C-alpha positions in Angstrom: -27.2 -11.8 -8.3 -27.7 -8.2 -7.2 -29.4 -6.8 -4.2 -30.7 -3.4 -3.4 -28.4 -2.8 -0.5 -25.1 -4.0 -1.9 -25.7 -3.7 -5.6 -23.7 -5.7 -8.1 -20.6 -5.4 -6.0 -22.1 -7.9 -3.5 -21.5 -10.6 -6.1 -17.9 -10.7 -4.9 -19.1 -12.6 -1.8 -21.4 -15.0 -3.6 -18.8 -17.6 -4.5 -17.3 -17.7 -1.0 -20.7 -18.0 0.7 -22.0 -20.6 -1.7 -18.9 -22.7 -1.4 -19.2 -23.0 2.4 -23.0 -23.5 2.7 -22.5 -27.3 2.7 -19.5 -27.2 5.1 -21.5 -27.0 8.4 -20.6 -29.6 10.9 -22.3 -33.0 10.5 -24.4 -31.8 7.4 -25.2 -34.0 4.5 -26.6 -33.6 1.0 -28.9 -36.3 -0.3 -27.5 -38.6 2.3 -23.9 -38.1 1.2 -21.5 -36.1 3.4 -19.9 -33.1 1.7 -16.4 -34.6 2.1 -17.5 -37.5 0.0 -19.1 -35.4 -2.6 -15.9 -33.3 -3.1 -13.0 -35.2 -1.7 -10.5 -32.9 -3.4 -11.8 -30.0 -1.4 -11.6 -31.4 2.1 -8.9 -32.9 4.4 -9.5 -36.0 6.4 -10.9 -35.3 9.9 -7.7 -36.6 11.7 -5.6 -34.1 9.7 -7.5 -31.0 11.0 -5.8 -28.3 13.0 -6.8 -28.1 16.6 -6.3 -25.2 19.1 -2.6 -25.6 20.3 -1.1 -26.3 16.9 -3.0 -23.4 15.5 -1.7 -21.1 18.3 1.9 -22.0 17.4 1.3 -21.7 13.7 0.0 -18.1 14.3 3.0 -17.5 16.6 5.4 -18.5 13.8 3.4 -16.6 11.2 3.7 -13.4 13.2 6.8 -13.6 15.4 8.8 -16.8 15.9 10.6 -15.3 18.9 12.4 -12.0 19.7 15.2 -12.5 17.2 15.8 -9.4 15.2 14.1 -7.1 17.7 17.5 -5.8 18.7 17.4 -3.5 15.7 14.6 -1.6 17.4 16.8 -1.1 20.4 19.5 0.2 18.2 17.1 2.6 16.5 15.3 4.2 19.5 16.7 2.8 22.7 15.4 0.2 25.2 12.5 2.3 26.6 10.8 3.0 23.3 11.4 -0.6 22.2 9.7 -2.0 25.3 6.8 0.4 24.9 6.6 -0.4 21.2 6.3 -4.2 21.8 3.8 -3.6 24.6 1.5 -1.1 22.8 1.9 -1.9 19.1 0.3 -5.4 19.4 -2.9 -3.8 20.7 -2.9 -1.0 18.1 -2.0 -3.3 15.2 -2.2 -7.0 16.2 -5.5 -7.0 18.0 -7.5 -5.2 15.3 -6.0 -7.4 12.6 -6.7 -10.5 14.8 -10.3 -9.5 15.4 -11.0 -8.9 11.7 -9.3 -12.2 10.8 -11.3 -14.1 13.4 -14.6 -12.7 12.1 -13.8 -13.4 8.4 -12.3 -16.8 9.1 -15.3 -17.9 11.2 -17.9 -16.5 8.7 -16.2 -17.9 5.6 -14.0 -20.8 6.8 -12.4 -21.7 3.6 -8.8 -21.9 2.3 -7.3 -18.9 0.5 -7.6 -16.0 2.8 2.2 -14.7 1.1 4.3 -16.6 -1.0 7.0 -13.8 -1.3 7.5 -13.3 2.4 8.3 -17.0 3.1 11.4 -16.7 0.9 13.1 -14.6 3.5 13.5 -17.5 5.9 15.8 -19.9 4.0 18.1 -16.9 3.4 18.0 -16.1 7.1 18.9 -19.6 8.1 21.6 -19.6 5.4 23.1 -16.5 6.9 23.3 -18.2 10.4 24.8 -21.4 9.1 27.3 -19.6 6.8 29.0 -18.5 10.0 30.0 -22.1 10.6 31.0 -22.9 7.1 27.8 -24.3 5.5 27.4 -23.1 1.9 24.4 -20.7 1.4 23.1 -22.4 -1.8 23.1 -25.9 -0.1 21.2 -24.5 2.9 18.5 -22.7 0.8 17.9 -25.6 -1.6 18.0 -28.3 1.1 15.8 -26.5 3.6 13.2 -25.7 0.9 13.0 -29.3 -0.3 13.0 -31.0 3.1 10.4 -28.7 4.6 8.2 -28.9 1.5 8.0 -32.7 2.2 6.9 -31.9 5.8 4.1 -29.7 4.4 3.1 -32.6 2.1 2.6 -34.8 5.2 -0.3 -32.5 6.3 -1.1 -29.5 8.5 -1.5 -31.7 11.6 2.1 -32.7 11.3 3.2 -29.1 10.5 1.1 -27.8 13.5 2.5 -30.2 16.1 6.0 -29.6 14.6 5.4 -25.9 15.2 4.5 -26.7 18.8 7.8 -28.6 19.3 9.9 -25.9 17.6 8.2 -23.2 19.6 8.8 -24.8 22.9 12.4 -25.6 22.2 13.2 -22.1 20.8 11.4 -20.3 23.6 12.8 -22.3 26.5 16.2 -20.5 26.6 14.5 -17.2 26.8 12.4 -18.3 29.7 15.6 -19.4 31.5 17.4 -16.2 30.5 14.6 -14.1 31.9 14.6 -16.0 35.2 18.3 -15.9 35.6 18.4 -12.1 34.8 16.0 -11.2 37.7 18.7 -10.7 40.3 20.8 -8.6 37.9 18.0 -6.3 36.7 18.7 -2.5 37.0 15.6 -0.7 35.7 17.4 2.5 35.0 19.1 0.8 32.1 15.8 0.7 30.3 16.0 4.5 30.0 19.4 4.5 28.3 19.5 6.7 25.1 20.9 5.6 21.8 24.4 7.0 21.0 24.2 10.7 20.2 20.5 10.6 20.9 19.9 10.2 17.2 16.8 8.0 16.8 16.1 6.2 13.5 12.3 6.1 13.5 12.0 4.5 10.1 14.1 1.6 11.2 12.3 1.4 14.5 8.8 1.2 13.0 9.9 -1.1 10.2 11.3 -3.4 12.8 8.1 -3.4 14.8 6.1 -4.0 11.7 8.3 -6.9 10.5 8.2 -8.6 13.9 4.4 -8.1 14.5 2.7 -8.5 11.1 1.0 -11.4 9.2 -1.7 -11.9 11.8 -4.1 -12.9 9.0 -1.8 -15.5 7.3 -3.3 -18.5 9.1 -6.7 -17.6 7.7 -5.6 -19.1 4.4 -5.9 -22.4 6.2 -9.2 -21.8 7.8 -10.8 -24.7 5.9 -8.4 -27.1 7.5 -9.2 -26.0 11.1 -11.4 -28.1 13.4 -14.5 -26.0 14.2 -13.0 -22.7 13.0 -15.8 -20.6 14.4 -14.6 -21.5 17.9 -11.0 -22.4 17.4 -9.8 -19.3 15.4 -10.9 -16.6 17.9 -9.5 -18.5 20.8 -6.2 -19.3 19.0 -5.7 -15.7 18.0 -6.3 -14.4 21.5 -3.8 -16.9 23.0 -1.3 -16.0 20.3 -1.5 -12.3 21.1 -0.5 -13.1 24.7 2.2 -15.5 23.7 3.7 -13.1 21.2 3.7 -10.1 23.5 5.4 -12.1 26.3 8.0 -13.6 23.9 9.2 -10.2 23.0 8.8 -8.2 26.2 10.3 -10.6 28.7 13.6 -11.4 26.9 14.1 -7.7 25.9 13.5 -6.5 29.5 16.0 -9.1 30.7 18.6 -8.3 28.1 18.5 -4.6 28.3 18.0 -4.4 32.1 20.7 -6.8 33.1 23.5 -5.9 30.6 24.8 -2.6 29.2 25.4 -2.9 25.5 23.4 -4.2 22.5 24.0 -5.0 18.8 22.5 -7.2 16.1 22.6 -10.7 17.6 22.7 -9.1 21.0 20.2 -11.4 22.6 22.5 -14.4 22.3 25.4 -12.3 23.6 23.3 -11.1 26.5 22.4 -14.7 27.3 26.1 -15.5 27.4 26.6 -12.7 30.0 23.6 -13.7 32.0 23.7 -17.5 32.0 27.0 -18.6 30.4 28.1 -20.0 27.0 25.7 -22.9 27.0 22.7 -20.5 27.1 24.2 -18.4 24.3 24.6 -21.4 22.1 21.1 -22.6 22.8 19.7 -19.2 21.8 21.9 -19.4 18.6 20.4 -22.8 17.8 17.0 -21.5 18.7 17.3 -18.8 16.0 17.7 -21.4 13.4 14.8 -23.5 14.8 12.7 -20.4 14.9 13.4 -19.5 11.2 12.5 -23.1 10.3 9.2 -22.8 12.1 8.4 -19.5 10.4 9.3 -20.9 7.0 7.2 -24.0 7.5 4.2 -22.0 8.7 4.3 -19.5 5.9 5.0 -22.1 3.2 1.8 -23.9 4.3 -0.1 -20.6 4.3 1.1 -19.8 0.8 0.2 -23.3 -0.5 -3.3 -23.2 1.0 -3.8 -19.7 -0.5 -3.2 -21.2 -4.0 -5.6 -24.0 -3.1 -8.3 -21.5 -2.1 -7.9 -19.6 -5.3 -8.2 -22.8 -7.3 -11.4 -23.7 -5.4 -12.8 -20.3 -6.4 -11.9 -20.8 -10.0 -9.2 -18.1 -10.0 -6.4 -20.6 -10.8 -6.6 -23.8 -12.8 -8.2 -26.8 -11.0 -4.9 -28.7 -10.8 -3.9 -26.4 -7.9 -6.8 -27.9 -5.9 -5.6 -31.4 -6.4 -4.9 -33.3 -3.1 -2.6 -36.2 -2.4 -4.5 -39.5 -2.0 -2.8 -40.4 1.2 -2.5 -37.1 3.2 -5.2 -35.1 1.5 -2.7 -32.2 1.1 -2.6 -29.9 -1.9 0.6 -31.3 -3.4 0.6 -29.2 -6.6 0.1 -26.0 -4.6 2.8 -27.0 -2.1 5.3 -27.7 -5.0 4.4 -24.4 -6.7 4.8 -22.5 -3.5 8.2 -24.2 -2.8 9.4 -23.4 -6.4 8.5 -19.7 -6.0 10.2 -19.6 -2.6 13.3 -21.2 -4.0 13.6 -18.7 -6.8 13.0 -15.6 -4.6 15.3 -16.9 -1.8 18.3 -15.9 -3.8 17.4 -12.2 -3.6 19.0 -10.1 -0.9 17.4 -10.8 2.5 16.6 -7.1 3.2 15.0 -6.7 -0.2 12.7 -9.7 0.3 11.7 -8.4 3.8 11.0 -4.9 2.7 9.1 -5.9 -0.4 7.0 -8.4 1.5 6.1 -5.8 4.1 5.1 -3.3 1.4 2.9 -5.8 -0.5 1.4 -7.1 2.8 0.5 -3.6 3.8 -1.4 -3.0 0.6 -3.2 -6.4 1.0 -4.2 -5.6 4.6 -5.7 -2.3 3.6 -7.9 -4.2 1.1 -8.8 -6.7 3.9 -9.9 -3.9 6.2 -12.0 -2.5 3.4 -13.6 -5.9 2.6 -14.4 -6.4 6.3 -16.1 -3.0 6.6 -18.0 -3.5 3.3 -19.2 -6.9 4.4 -20.5 -5.5 7.7 -22.5 -2.9 5.8 -23.6 -4.8 2.7 -24.2 -8.3 4.1 -25.6 -7.9 7.7 -27.4 -11.2 7.2 -24.2 -13.2 6.8 -23.8 -15.8 9.6 -21.0 -14.7 11.8 -20.2 -17.2 14.6 -17.7 -14.7 15.9 -18.2 -10.9 15.6 -15.9 -8.1 16.4 -17.4 -6.8 19.7 -18.0 -3.3 18.5 -21.6 -2.2 17.7 -21.5 1.0 15.7 -20.0 1.5 12.2 -18.0 4.5 13.5 -16.3 2.2 16.1 -15.4 -0.3 13.5 -14.0 2.3 11.2 -11.9 3.8 14.1 -10.6 0.3 14.9 -9.3 -0.1 11.4 -8.1 3.5 11.0 -5.2 3.2 13.4 -3.4 0.3 11.8 -4.3 1.7 8.4 -2.5 4.9 9.2 0.5 3.0 10.2 0.4 0.9 7.0 0.2 4.1 5.0 3.3 5.4 6.8 5.3 2.3 6.2 4.4 2.4 2.5 5.3 6.1 2.1 8.8 5.8 3.7 9.7 2.7 1.6 12.9 3.1 -0.5 12.9 3.3 -4.3 14.2 -0.2 -4.7 11.3 -1.6 -2.6 8.8 0.3 -4.9 10.5 -1.2 -7.9 10.4 -4.7 -6.6 6.8 -4.4 -5.4 5.8 -2.9 -8.7 7.4 -5.8 -10.5 5.6 -8.4 -8.4 2.3 -6.5 -8.8 2.8 -6.3 -12.6 3.4 -10.0 -12.6 0.2 -10.5 -10.7 -1.8 -8.5 -13.2 -0.1 -10.4 -16.1 -1.0 -13.7 -14.5 -4.6 -12.6 -14.0 -4.9 -11.7 -17.7 -3.4 -15.0 -18.7 -5.8 -16.9 -16.5 -8.8 -15.0 -18.0 -7.6 -15.9 -21.5 -7.1 -19.6 -20.6 -10.6 -19.6 -19.0 -12.3 -18.0 -22.0 -10.5 -20.2 -24.5 -10.9 -23.3 -22.3 -7.2 -24.1 -22.6 -7.1 -25.1 -19.0 -9.7 -26.7 -16.7 -11.0 -24.4 -13.9 -13.0 -25.4 -10.8 -16.6 -24.3 -11.0 -17.8 -25.9 -7.8 -17.4 -22.6 -5.9 -18.2 -20.0 -8.6 -19.7 -19.5 -11.9 -17.9 -17.8 -14.8 -20.0 -14.6 -14.3 -19.2 -14.5 -10.6 -15.5 -15.0 -11.2 -15.4 -12.1 -13.6 -17.0 -9.9 -11.0 -14.8 -11.2 -8.2 -11.6 -10.5 -10.0 
């Protein structure tokens, strides 16, 4: 299992590479198609994700609209906010997208966060509580109903994301168009009160609104022709996300004079009237539903991928007979989401950001290591940089920002992140014990016992 170039560490890629050797388009083994050999590992062809649904799933994984970006304006003023949402996607989003596209195209399997998704039921509950809907009813009802949507398949989830995206973006398109005659560019240079900028809040807001570019990679095994679809979808999503932040913020800060949390809806009321304000308020709820659904599916397919690799019991890889969806993984993801949803919203967000940052640093390290240790790996899409130094430089800028976000985290965030990390190590130990004692059945299609021990 070793090689002279990569050493024993290269065994970490063996399970992934082996598990996808038989997944080339139109390939068969002994006259039997791979989907027929392992029906629990593959969705039906008509339930595959195509380009447009994947674009909007990535859109909801990362952004979901400009809601919440007002905090960046509060922290540093309109000019720095506009510059941030223009420049930051290229410094952070593009490198992460390129790395995700190469890895997802080279190893197009499932697995690729369950904590982050718990923020969205709480966010919707906070919106609806203003009109008298009980928080507990909202959290429980939303989690259960949208879990059933995930059970129906990623094709349903993807086209649902397209519909939610179009409806929630439409009022911002109208607001931007109606604001054009009222724009006064000097307002973009307005300073925050007292000229006291809160850079920690500013950068955390940018990070929260522009992270999770790689989340859709957990569903790469469900994408139609991922080697072509993923890079194109990520490129289109970058453009869509930048426009969805910049245009409404330029309109709101250039056509009106004040801002606050929830300001975009108030600005819409000033620019277009009450009907536009209420549409954007409704769009906030629809956007949160879209983000919840996208990330619930991502978390479920991450559990599926781990089960396919033998890191979790095989039951997590079980698919429903009708929809070919991983119903056990979906139910587990929903249960975890429901439990975490009752934590304070800000704590969920900050902890998810912190854990995501650590995971992304590992992802960059894995990308660079694979380029050096496995140059023979088939890569239908490659990051268009030729030298190792250029690849390291590309990863260094977002890595520096991740390090900054981690260092400035509050003690409560460190405590929560440490708790979740300890739970992860504990679960890992329990799984190893169950595997060695054969208390639970594990999937060995993708990896042998020796490879699993090296992998984890």
